[in-house]
Steps between C-alpha positions, in 0.01 A plus 500: 500500500866580567449434871396140431805446280741674738380301803620181330807650338646625830585144606686452174695821563607371842558141399711535185782707657518246782526210255762690299711561810476134610596369155796731446617474862543125463633524144736798531554580870568862587347840436397409147181329624385806696580724202283293266221464758492881532474532120205258494330685787538837326388380160204308648376801697140550377521878457357488148230260619408739780475788252295306244156586638551833685659677205232383256222595742659838576527594133148374422353685799667820385359458150156431650507815714588706191177370348288585803506152656588454866568134581515361853803270503692277264278199569205694357699585188576132442134396551374758252689328220308176565153659496265341245160627622417869560176604668385861458255695708273725294425841649811714533722230353397420143273804503604856573333499841391860441131419520245762405145523628302522177145502631285471811162328468329601823177394661207738448455496876858600587699782344872430457584821688343336805732199520791536254721728720464264797577202276817676381620528858422134562672394176817681607554205737458233231846531341346430158546707181121528476502694824767737369299558181184570699678756717642677193153522349353636823761775507429585136131540592593719799340260747597556862650174625461456878818502707389282790589135527229243427317361801580159351637362176572157359687414181363194321799382293437535128126552538459836675486700820237576762478732798318777681582869470299820545211291626482302174546124466688474170592202284690515170606200298371215291135418455552180698642694796192720515269199471686320779462810718123502446483808278162556341386631161817414305414538128497181299803438279293541187372844595797679345759432234854422601819534300763233550760773557310648793548432870184541707468554873161468666433720803243508777395732783334354808447168318327666203650513154643849441661481159748344260844652445639432152879516469722461198854370486716447192795264438848643520624583152790255536299208644438315173865532395614370840269197480628414152863533613438270796346239270810518278702413809293184542300629797130432548304807610199500734258778597322486837273775628229566752294674231211326329588227251363686197721804562809287562431286194465810284839630609660157462374474144640842414838404649507147352498326839343153497506408870269742682263497796283772652326540837817371669537565873851513655477145638386375158807655339722326754337164423546565128873564552534192720344284229754628248783438745376148577536426128867597520456848351716793609261791547525877496218720632477864392267733689462829683213497750466412866307187408784387272749476789416138598533387138829686457630317806372161381652519151857385443571858392277793595522825302345825625440758229567872521283681759400171663368503856762476773384158619536364145851644472595327826362167375666522158845382393531757221383862479444687175602860561374616161140513381569267209453124467757463221764434763333164581629318186835673555505362854448146371772537236740657748449219749553232236820667386616525862430129558690412184789722608513332841520158335776625270691638799469170685625310196792740459604476865459123522669453163795707621535283810459178303785595266744663741475292818645185337787709360574637846483153659763358263731793566465699179363813674679690777314715761576828319358373172205350690420840653508664156272230356256536788480878450454449126205267552331754728549779245356275228184439704454872569546592134251233396244645744553846351411363157135514607506874429558429132240224482219731616479831313451810714 
């Protein structure tokens, strides 16, 4: 913002001293013209203008880091204040991400001890919280997880993983993934009850249904409060997830989120963000997983939560270093205060020049007084930037 103003103001800084010298040289020949031109040049020096943005951004960035928010650059800080649409991922973002394997419904033909350890090894390559939860459960059951690398493995974004290990062709993911891979004997949906809070993963061994893994995840305790605070700030909240629509809708209802979609693949999330942006919305995406990285990059502001995958951190503009979402509303408030402070600083610096330059041009200000006034304007801008500390309680 200040760069755009300064790029135009620099010509004024160079032009006014020249005009002053020409006028006074022809009116009062001698050293007086150079003396007054020097005063105009000193008093027009845009030091305060140059400090307007950096000082406000520096103070705001320091306040953000104290609250566990690492922001990549001042441009990001300015954009955050204009965000009016926030899109949340579900697992590991609005929920705790500490999934627990509640139950295994296995095929009568295949015991879970036969395929679960190998599936754990395969899932270790998925980069999904479900894989981490499965491995924890296997350790708790004292299963021996193989050490060798899979003969092959393929991650199907947001729908599962497949591969071959220990001589077993394994698939784990959504029912549709298994059907597309030609898996046989998958139980019909009506064969068992299903809670809306559950997350189910179907598995197969050698193209035969092996079992259903039932996981449970719970919302973070602060999620509802965070959503309500964002709404108070005039921000519309969205929930997008690769999980089934019923599960996502259940969480959205509990968290009072109206805009929600399930069964969303990474490219579908990107299209969703692009549609919002095409309507003139300024978007923020908040996520943690590998599959969230493209969406974090697409959004106007990408936020990676605590313990996010490395690729998501690289794609994001902001990193939460604390396992708490309450810093999100604080981030919005902090950015808006910083933007307001920058505007105040610009008005102060331009107002100073507007008032003092004419006085210097008519000879009422000498170079010494001009230097003192210039320093005073810079100090004023710095002090105004420091006021942000009082506007945001620690």
